[in-house]
C-alpha angles and dihedrals in degrees: 000000000000119000105207131025132186116217109215093201146061144225127029096345092057090050087051094053092045091056093051093046092048091055090050093049094248118140115227134215116203125204124206143174123232090266092057100048090120097039118133094241089058091052096048099046121092088238137004134205129197108228103181149307123318104278110091093225088065096042125012094031095050104102096189093056090050095049092045092051089051094049095045092049094051097249124167099199144011126226113203096196114198130323119000107064098344093115099030109120095196090056093049088050090051091050093050094046088053089062093254128124117246114218097224140050124311118286091249092057091045089055093044096050095038088062104079093201094052092042090052090054093048091050091053089048089057094049100258118141115244129195111265108267148115116315094211134035112283110242110202140344096284092056087048091054092048091049096051090047087063097040101038127215140334100048134165123225112212134187108245089220092038136130140150096047092295120135095018128129132172113220120194105174141018092262094062095045104082098045093043091049093053091046093048093050088050093048090049092050091048098046101034107016085240121099097189113124136178133202131230136175107269113240102214103205111012133156116239111225129169136181124223111227133189119191135178098212091246101076105281110122126182120192119209099196131262132296127207111224099170099123103085143148117216090343090306115122119241106167130024129185142175136247103028121233090204099075133063124227090258094051090046090054094045090050090049094049091048092047091047092050094047097049093042093051092043089052088230117191124206135358121338142155129224113205130205139183113226120208113175110299093348132084133192133198112245108171151319118243101210095205145047112306127227090236096049091116090072091064091043091055092054097043105027089232122140098224093188089056095047089046093052092047092050092051097043106031103018095240143099127204093232137086115242125265130036112353111221115257134188134206128341132299134196133190128199118196110220108207132186120240094205142344126290146120124280109245097172132015128182113172121199125245144167131104117342096007127125126179115194112189148131093219130118133160107284096021120140123236103206123205095232105079147046114310095235111124104165144342119228112204129183134183130198138159093257137024092247090053093046089050092052091047092051091048090051092045094048088052092054095048113100122184114170126179098047132052113245141180093250093116089054092053091051089052091051095050094047096046113113094221091054090046090051090054096224102117135114138198091295094062097099094051093043102043113015110028109089093355 
């Protein structure tokens, strides 16, 4: 077991990792920008190091500063958290070359799975269905026109190095193709320094379902169930729940078998998520997130597994404390992401509690919410024996939650949970635009 770990992140995910490490007897070193000097993760860690001014490009996204902090503070390993450098193969390589352990898969696997074209090819190789589309990056407008002639409209143009909804454009007719192709290439270059794009048939009203995976890097793969992440705003997830009502038992089993095969054959190490689009009785591989996911607590509530602990064990000791295959789960769980809608200072905070309620956050009364970073303030997670009971519990917990001093999306989340279409479980990715936005 490692003795000391640097957390190359901030906010609620840094707090989450600190808590898991403390229970495991691992000391933690936090890093912070000048804007985060009074943040909760700084207060909870065993030691904290300032790594630069507020902009993330001058602090949290400077690999050399992070690695130097880890080495000077006697760390054995670096946990990248989520976002920032968590899926950056070059950073993982630098960590390893410095003699530190990277809490994540190998740099080669991060690079492979971060390239959407290469990941699609790998998924096909392991027998997973993929959305009809180009097998290689599309180089130029003429190649785009040829691809669409085969696929038919509508299509979606995606950045090969993309993620988070960036570098994506839906095209519905020939007139839109050229301009959207050029825009997508420019957006990809700006966001990822990689202008390669590919084209897929656009699925109009899918469900978005993902599977949580833990793997020891030597062939043992544990599956912690599926999560439905269909409710999104501009491709950003708002509500996640497990298990999904969109898939049958047969589809769930097929997804699990395919995921286990892919992660086993790749010798994947650590925590990862494989994502699918579901259309009726068909499902299609979308991507692998080669890191911890924001919504991992949903799976923890169902299975009782500390995913951060198992991820750390896998990457530092080559083992997980789980048998392979599907991990038994119980009941139903939901997560609502509470996001800030502007900067400010928390003047009052009342977190919900009671049976089956979990509140993951870095907030406290008096804490600042700076304008520099991701808007996620907290994750409210509930568990109950049935979906109706979980919905009632989430509605109650959202009603108890008080965050004053900054405007949040809490009213939106209450509207989603109360909406009859959501409660009926018969929605798709257009739910937010149809039923919530502007309502």
